[in-house]
N, C-alpha and C positions, 0 to 999 in steps of 0.2 A: 313863914313857915315854908318850909322845903314840899312842894308839891307833890313830890315823890315818897315822903316818908309816911303817910297816911295809907293805910290798906285799902283796897277797894271798897268792901264792905260800910267801914266808919266813913270813907269821904261819900258813900252813897247816902247814907242816913243824915250827914250832916248838910250835904245839898238839899235833902227834902225837909229838913227842918227849918235852913234858912228861906227856903222858896216858899215855904207855908208862911212865913211872916212877911215875905215881903210882896206877895201875892193875896195873903188871906186864906183861909180854909175855906172849901167849898161843900155843899151838901149833895150826895149823890141823887139826882133826881131824873129819870129817863128824859130826854129832851124830845123824842119822837118815838113813833110808834116800832116795834120789831120790824115790820116789813118795811117800813120806810127808812129806818136807818140802814137796812141790810141793801136795797137798791140804790140809796143815796151815797154812800160808801162805795159801792161798785162804780157808780157815775163820776166820783170825785177823783179817780184816779189820773193824776198829771192837769188837774183841773180845779181852777179857784171855787170858793166856796158860791159865789154869785151865779157862776155859770153852771153849776151843778145845780142850785135851786133852780134856776130857771128851766132846766133840763128835765128836772122830776115834776114840775107841775105843767110844764108843757104836755108832757107823756101822759100823764093822767088825764087833763083836760081833753085829749083828743081822744084818748083810747076810753076814758071813764072808770075803770077799775083794773084789778090785776088779770081778771079773766080778758079782758080786753086787750090788755096790752100783750098777753101771753099769745092770743089770736091775731093781732096784728099783721101786717104786712111788714116784713122783716127793714125795706127799703123805707118804707112810711117811718118805722120806729126809730130809725138811724135818723131820721129828717128830725124827728119830733125833739131829739136829744143829741142835734148839731152843735150846741154851745159846748158841749164837752169835748175833750180830746178822742180821739178812735171813735168817733161813733158807729162807724162800720162793725167795729169789734165789739164794741160793748152791747150793741141792739141783740144779736143773737146768744151772748152770753147771758144775759138777762131773760130772754124768753126760754132758753135752756134751764135755767136754774128755777124757773119759776114752774116749766115742767116738771124738774125734778120734786121739786117739793109738792105739787098735787098728786102725783103718782105714788109718792110715798107715804104722804099724807091724807089723801083725800079732800084736802083744801088748802088754798094757798095761805097758808100761816105757819108761822113758826114759834108761836105760844109754847110750845112741847118743851123747847129747849130750856125753860125755866126749871125744870124738873130732870132735867138731865144731868150727870156728872160733868164736870168739866172737861175731863179728858175726851170722854165720849161724843160732846157736844163741839167740840174743836175739831174732831174727827168728820162728825158729820158735816157740818158748815164749810171746811176746806175743801170736800169732796165736789161741793157746787162750782161750775166754772166760773172765773173770773173775782173767787172768794179765795183771798190767800190768808196768810198769819195775820196781817195788821186789820183786815177786814172783820175777821172772825172773833179776834180779841175786843175791838171797839164792840160791836155788837152785843158780846157777852157780858162785858165790864157796864157798859152804859145803859142798858135795858135790861139786863138779868142780875147783875151786882154779882156777876162772879170774878173771883179773884185773880183776876189776869192782866197781863200789861200791856197794853199798844204801845209799839215802838214805831213812830212816824218818823220824816226826816229831821223834824226839828229835836225831837226827844234823843233820836240818834246822833245828831251832830253835838248837844249840848253834851251828853255822855260821854263822847269820844273824848272832846277837849279838855274837858275837867280831869277825866281819867278815871270813870267809873268804870269804863270796859276798856281793852286794848285797841290799839290802832288797826289791828287785823281782824277783828271780830265782824262779823257779818250782821246785816240789822237782823236776820231771822235768829241769829244764835245769840244775839242780845236781849231779845224778849226773855230768853231762859235765864242769863245772868243776871239781869236785873230784876228779875222776879223773885229769884232766889236771895238776893242781898235786901228787901225789903219786907215788912210784915205783910201776911197773907190775910188782908183785909181789903175789901173791896174800895172802901171810901178814901182809905189811904192809898191805894195804886190810882185810884181815879185824880187825886190831889198830884200825885208825883206826876202823871202823866199830862194832865191840865197845865200844871206849874212849868214843867221843861218845854212843852209846846210854846206857852206865851213867852217864855224865855228866851226862846229860839227865835220867835218872831221879833221881840222887841230889841234885845240886848244881845243875844250869841248869835247875831245873823251871820249868813255866809259869805256875805262880801261886808269888809270894813266892821266888824264886831265892837260893840262899846265898852271894850274890857275895862275903862276907867269907871263904867258905872254899874260894874256887875259885883253883886254880894259873894261870887263864888272865885273871885280873883286870888284871893289868899293863900287856896290850896289847889288852883287851876294848871294841869300840865300845860294846855296852851300858852295861858297868859304868862307864866314863868318861864318855857322854854323858847317862844316865840316872839310874842309881843315884848317883851322886856328886854330882848337882844335885840332887836329891831330887825328880826329875820322874817318879817310877817309876809304870807302871801294868804290869798282866799281860800279858803276849806279848811 
C-alpha cells in the first residue's frame, strides 16, 4: 500500500482500529482525583513519572493539604518538588493556580468543571499559570470524561510519522486536527490517546523506531519514505 494514498481521516481511523487490536480496549476510569491530576500534570513537565510522583507526595507530606501548599514558603515548596525539572518555576505557578481557584470558587476544588461545557472548561483551565492545552485536555478527559484529545510528545510523534497530520503541524494544532477525525466519544478518544502513547514508548520511539514490529508500517509515511529507503535519521 502506498502510504500517501489514504486520506488522513481514513488513516487515523485505521490507526485507531489496529492499535485497539494490538493494545486491547481500555475502560475510562479516573486514575486520580481532579486536584491530584491537575497538580501532578503541572509537575510532570519534562519530568519522568517516578520523579513527578515523588515530588507530589513529598509536597503533601510536608505541607499537609492544598491550603498548606498555598501558604508554604515558596523556597520550601520548590525544595519539596525538587525531583521535578524547573522546581523554582513550578512552585510559584502551583501556588498561583491554587490561589486563583480559591478566590474564584471559595475552596480549592475543581469538581465544578464536570458541569461546565467543554469549551468553557478549557478556557477556564488554560487561564491558570502552568496549565496549557495538554494539561487541560488530560484533566478533562481523564477525570470528567469530556470528549477532548490530549496530544503529548508520543502521540504527536506517531501521528506525524504515520501521516495523520502534516510535518509542519504544531502540537497545539494537532489537538484540533486529530479530534475532528475521531469519534466524539470520550472512551474512544481515551483509547486513541493511550494507545498512541504506548506505541510511541514501545515501538515508534524517538531513536531507532522498531518499524519491523509496527502494525502501522503498511501505510506509515515515515516507514515507506525513510526507513525502507535507508535514509533513516532520528526524529
